[in-house]
N, C-alpha and C positions, 0 to 999 in steps of 0.2 A: 457514652451515647455520641454518635457522631451528628452535628447538627449543620454540617456544611451544606446539605442540600437544600435546608429550608429557606423560606424567604425572610427578609430583615425582621420582620414584626413577629413571625413565628419563632425566630431564633432568640429574640429578646425575651420572649415570654418563657420559652423551654428553658433558657439559661437561669432564669430566676428560680424555677422549679428544681431542676436538676443539678445546679452548680451552686445557688446561693442560699437555698433552703434544703431541709431534709438531710439525707446522709451525704449529699455533695458527690464530686467526682462524676457527674454524668449520670447518677443513678437516682431513681425515682421511688419514693415510698408515700403512697397516697391512701388516705383514710376516707372510704366512701360511706355516706350515710343516705344512700338513696333506698334502701331497703323498707322504709316505711310506707312508700308507695307501692314498690314491687312485690313486698311480701305481706304487709300490713303491720299493725302494731305488736303481733305476736313475737316477732324478733327481739322485742325490748324486755319480754318478760324473765329473761335470764339475768338481766341486770336493770332494776327499775329506773336507776340514774340515766340510762341511755336514752329513754323516752325524751328527755330533754335535749334538745341540739346543743346546749350549751356544753353539755357533758363532753361531746365529740369535739367541738371546737376547742375546749380546754385541753383534751387529751392531743389533738393535733399540735396545739401551741407547745405544751410543755414536753411532748415528745418529739418534737421537731420534724415534723411531717413536711414532705415536699408539698403538699396541697392536701385540700379537704375536697371530696366531691359529693354533690348534692344539688337538689332540684330548686327551682326558682323561688318558691315560697320560703324555704328555709334560708336561702342565700339572703333574700330580701328583708326578712326579720330579724336575722341574727347575726348577720356578717359584719355590721357596722362595729361592734365592740372589738373585732379581731382584724379590722382592715389594715392592711400594710403588714400584719403579722403573721397571718396564714394565707398562702395562696389559695385561689378558688379554681376547681374545675366545676363548671355549670353544667348539670346533666340536662339536656334539652330535648329529650324524649322519655316516654316510660308507660308503663301500664300497670294495672293491678294483676294478681294471680288468681283472681275469682274465675275467669273463663280458663278452659284448659289450653295448654301450648300447641293442640294439633294445627292451629292456622295462626300462630304467634306473630303479632305485628305491634309495634311501639309507635304511637303517634307523637308528633311534636307537642310539646308542652311550653317550650320557650323558644326564644331565636338567638342567633349569634350576636344580633345587635343587643339583645338583653345582657348577653355575657359581657359584651365591650362596656356598656353603661355600668355594670356591677363590678368593673374592674376585674374580671376574670383573666387568668393565665392560659386557659384551655378550655375546650367544650367537651362534654362527653356524649356519645351518641350510640345506642344500643341497635345493632344489626342482627337480624335473626336469618342466619344463613341456612337455607334449605327449606324454610317455611314456604307452604303454598302461596303465601302473601309476599313473596320475596320481590315479585315485580313492583309493587307499590313500595315496598322498603327501599329497593335500589334507587327508585326514582325520587323519593323523599331525601336519601342519603346524597344524591347528587346534588340536590338543591342547597343542603347543608354545606356539603364540600365548598361548593362555589362561593357561599357566604363566608366560609373561613378564610378561603384564600384572599377574598376582596378585603377583609378586615385584619388580616395577618395573625389568625387565631389557630393555634394547634388544635388538631381534631384526633381525639382519642376515641377509639372506637371499642366498645364491647362487643366483641365479634363472638356471638353465641350460636351455635348449631341448635336449631329447635324444629319441632314440627313432625307431623306423623310420617314423613319419609324418612327423617333422621333416625327416629325410633327404630324403624325396620332394618337399618344398615349399621347397628351396633350402639346407638344411642348418642347423646349429646357429649359424653365424656370419653368417646372412643377416638383413638388416635387419628382415624380416618376422618371424623367430623371435625376435630380440633384443627388438623393440619389444613383441611380444607377451608375452615373458617379463618385462619390466618392468611393464607394465600388470598382468599376472596377480599379481605379487608386492605391488604397491600395492593390488589390490582384496582381497587376502587377508590384509593387515595388517602388511607389513613396514615398519619403521622406516628401514632402510637397505638399499638393492638393488645387490647386486654383479653386474655384468654384463660379458661381453666386448666388446671394441671391435668393432662391426658393419662387415661387408665389403661393399664396393660393386662388387667385380670382376663383370665380365660373366658369367663362369662360375657364379657364385653367383645375381646378380640374376635371370638368365633363368629360373631354375627356380621363383622365387617367384610366388605366387598374385597376382592382381591385388587391389587397385591397385598393390601394392609393385612389380611387375614393371615397371610403366610409370614409376616414379619416376626422375628424371634428377639425383638429389642428389649433393653431393661429400660426402666424409667428414664435414667439420664439420657440414653439414646434417643428415646421417643421425644422428649423435651427438646432436644438439639435439632431433630428433624424439623419440628414445628417452628424453630427460632429461624432456620435456614429458609424455610418456606415464606416467612414474614419479611425476608429481604431487608432493605435499607429502613424499613419501619421498626421501631423500638418496640419490643415485646415485654409487658408487665403481666405477671402471674396473679390471678384471683384466688382469694383464700378459700371461698365457699362457706360451707357450714363448719360451724366450731369444730376443731379437733383439738388433740391434746398438744401442750407446748412442745414435747418432743418430735411430734409429728409435723407440726409446722415448721419448726426449725430444719428437720430433714427435707422437707419439701424445699424450703428456702435455698438451703446449700445445694441441692442438686439442680435447681434452677440458674444459681449462680454460675456454677460451674459450666452449664449449659450456654451461657453467654446472654441471659435475659438482662434488660435494662432496669429491671425493678419489680415492685410488688405492689398491690392494691388490695390490703387486707382490711376488712370490715368487722363482721361479727367475731372473727378470731380475736379481735383486739377490745371493741367496745362492750362486748358482753361479758368481759371481765371487770371485777372492780378497778378503779383508776389506778391504784398502786401497783397491781399485778399487771395491768396493761401497759404501764410505763417500763416496767421491768422486762416485760417480753418484747416490747418495742426495742430495747437497747440491745437485746439479745440478737433480734433479727438485723439491726444495723451492724452489728459485729460480724454476723455471717456474711453480710453484703460486702464487707470490706475484706474478707479473708481470700 
C-alpha cells in the first residue's frame, strides 16, 4: 500500500493498521461487526457466541487483525478492554435491512469527531452507488470527507451498488456495477474502497450494459479491472455471505494476484467457532503473503 499521497495524520493512522498490526507489509485484514445493525441478530444464529461483541474483539486480538470495524454503541461499550491492542474503524453511517433497497440510503449514526474521541484509526462510510437517493448520499459523503481531511482520519468507503436501477443493469454483483462503484469512490475522495467480489456468471453478465456485456474476462481479470478503476485508492475485498474455506481462500488468492490491498471478512470468520476462525485467519494471512 502506497501512503505517500496521504496527509500526515492519515499516514500515521494507516501505518498503524497496515504495517504495525495485522499481516503487515502494507496489507489490511479487517474484521467487521456492523451486521447486527445492517442485517439484524439473525446473522449471529450460526454461532451463538458471536452475538457478544467480546467474541469478535477477542478474535481480532488473537487473530492479529489490522482493525475491527463497528458502530458507535459497540465501540463505546466494549472497546476499553482492547484499547491500544485492536485498532478501531468506526462505522459512522448505517441502516437496517427492513425496508427494501430500491431507494437505499444510509444516514449518519456518528461523526468523525466521535471517531477521534474514541481513538479510531479510520472511519467507515457506506455509499450506495446508483440509488435514487444518491444525491443525498453524495452530499452527506462530501461533509464526511471534509471532516476526515480536517482531522487527518483515513476514510474507508463501503462502495455498494444498490437500488432499482442497479438491479435492472445486472445487479449489485455485476462487473459493471462494482467497477462503477470503485471508480465513484475514488472520484469522491475515498482512501480505501471496500467492494464485493464481482460475479462473471452468465445470468449476471448478460443483463449488463455494453461494453461490459461483451466482456469475456475470467474472475482474475475482472477483479484486476476493478483495482485499476480504483486508481491510487486501496481496494479491500468483502467476504459477503459465509462460504466454504476453500471458496474463501480461492477468492483471497485471486484477489491478491489482482493487486488488492487486503480483505474485510466478517461472517466468514466470526460465524465459525473461535478455534476454526483462528485457523482460517492464519490460512488467509498465508495466502496474503504468497
